[in-house]
C-alpha positions as CSV (number, residue, x, y, z in Angstrom):
1,M,0.2,-0.1,0.4
2,K,1.0,3.2,-1.0
3,W,1.4,5.3,2.4
4,T,0.0,9.3,1.9
5,Y,2.4,10.1,5.4
6,K,5.7,8.4,3.7
7,E,5.0,10.1,0.8
8,E,4.4,13.6,2.3
9,N,7.6,13.3,4.4
10,P,10.7,12.0,4.3
11,F,12.1,8.9,6.1
12,E,15.0,11.1,7.9
13,K,11.7,13.9,9.2
14,R,9.6,10.7,10.7
15,R,12.4,9.0,12.1
16,A,13.3,11.6,14.4
17,E,10.0,12.4,14.9
18,G,9.0,8.6,15.8
19,E,12.0,9.4,18.3
20,K,11.0,12.3,19.7
21,I,7.3,11.1,20.8
22,R,9.3,7.5,21.9
23,R,11.6,9.4,24.1
24,K,8.9,12.0,25.0
25,Y,6.2,9.4,25.9
26,P,7.6,5.4,25.9
27,D,4.2,4.6,27.0
28,R,2.9,5.6,24.0
29,I,2.0,4.3,20.5
30,P,2.7,6.4,17.9
31,V,0.2,5.1,15.3
32,I,-0.6,6.0,11.3
33,V,-4.3,5.0,10.7
34,E,-5.0,5.8,6.5
35,K,-7.9,4.2,4.2
36,A,-7.0,1.2,2.1
37,P,-7.0,1.5,-1.7
38,K,-10.3,0.8,-3.4
39,S,-12.0,0.9,0.6
40,R,-15.4,2.3,0.4
41,L,-15.1,4.0,3.8
42,R,-15.0,7.9,4.4
43,D,-11.6,9.1,4.9
44,L,-10.4,9.9,8.5
45,D,-9.7,13.4,9.7
46,K,-6.2,12.8,10.8
47,K,-3.6,9.8,10.2
48,K,-1.5,10.4,13.5
49,Y,-2.4,9.0,16.5
50,L,-0.9,8.4,20.0
51,V,-2.5,5.9,21.5
52,P,-1.9,4.1,25.0
53,S,0.2,1.2,24.9
54,E,-2.4,-0.3,27.0
55,L,-4.9,-0.2,24.9
56,T,-6.1,-3.3,22.9
57,I,-6.9,-3.2,19.4
58,G,-11.1,-3.9,19.6
59,Q,-10.8,-0.5,21.8
60,F,-9.2,1.0,18.9
61,Y,-11.5,-0.2,16.5
62,F,-13.9,1.4,18.7
63,L,-12.3,5.1,18.7
64,I,-12.1,4.6,14.7
65,R,-15.4,4.1,14.4
66,K,-16.5,6.7,16.2
67,R,-14.2,9.2,14.2
68,I,-15.5,7.8,10.5
69,H,-19.1,7.4,11.7
70,L,-19.1,4.3,11.2
71,R,-22.7,2.3,12.0
72,S,-22.1,-0.7,14.6
73,E,-23.4,-2.8,12.0
74,D,-20.9,-1.9,9.0
75,A,-17.8,-3.7,8.4
76,L,-14.5,-2.5,9.5
77,F,-11.3,-4.1,9.4
78,F,-8.0,-3.4,10.4
79,F,-4.4,-4.3,8.4
80,V,-0.8,-4.1,9.6
81,N,1.7,-5.4,7.3
82,N,-0.8,-7.1,5.2
83,L,-2.6,-8.8,8.5
84,I,-5.6,-8.7,10.6
85,P,-4.4,-8.0,14.1
86,Q,-6.6,-10.2,17.1
87,T,-8.9,-8.1,18.9
88,M,-7.5,-8.8,21.7
89,M,-4.2,-7.7,21.7
90,T,-2.4,-4.7,22.8
91,M,-1.2,-1.8,20.6
92,G,1.7,-2.2,22.7
93,Q,2.3,-5.9,21.7
94,L,1.4,-5.1,17.9
95,Y,3.8,-2.0,17.9
96,Q,6.5,-4.3,19.4
97,E,6.5,-7.1,16.0
98,H,5.4,-4.4,13.8
99,H,6.3,-1.0,14.2
100,E,8.4,0.1,10.9
101,E,12.0,1.4,11.2
102,D,10.8,5.4,11.6
103,L,9.5,4.1,14.8
104,F,5.3,4.4,14.0
105,M,3.2,1.6,13.1
106,Y,0.9,2.3,10.0
107,I,-2.4,0.4,10.0
108,A,-4.9,0.4,7.0
109,Y,-8.3,0.4,7.7
110,S,-11.1,-1.3,5.1
111,D,-15.0,-2.4,4.8
112,E,-13.3,-5.4,3.3
113,S,-11.9,-8.2,4.8
114,V,-9.4,-9.2,1.9
115,Y,-5.9,-7.6,1.6
116,G,-3.3,-10.6,1.7
117,A,-1.2,-12.7,4.5
118,D,1.3,-14.4,5.8
119,G,0.0,-16.5,8.9
120,E,1.7,-15.1,11.7
121,E,0.9,-16.5,14.7
122,S,-0.4,-13.0,16.7
123,C,-2.6,-12.3,13.9
124,V,-5.7,-13.9,11.8
125,E,-4.8,-15.2,8.0
126,I,-7.1,-13.8,5.5
127,A,-7.2,-14.8,2.3
128,Q,-5.8,-13.4,-0.8
129,S,-8.0,-11.8,-3.4
């Protein structure tokens, strides 16, 4: 996936910001959240989030649902490195496994559950289209 945040900010700037955030807020996770290509969901009003490391993925789903005004019966899927994370994982656990070299974790969201997978134990495997 092409990340708008990465395209708009050079690696050195992202890395410096990631280091600054992690130093200042060691118990928080810097996350970039962007809509997946072909998703029919609304765009978020902001892409950058700083969330508590103990927040579960399920709780983060709830926060994002509210921000995009999604009804409870509408589907929402997160993808981290093409995997759907388990809702009981904490953001801290997910960050330890999936943060990038710039020290941000990137999450794509979609109304479709198909994106690709490699079957890591901590994430649910999904079917490839």
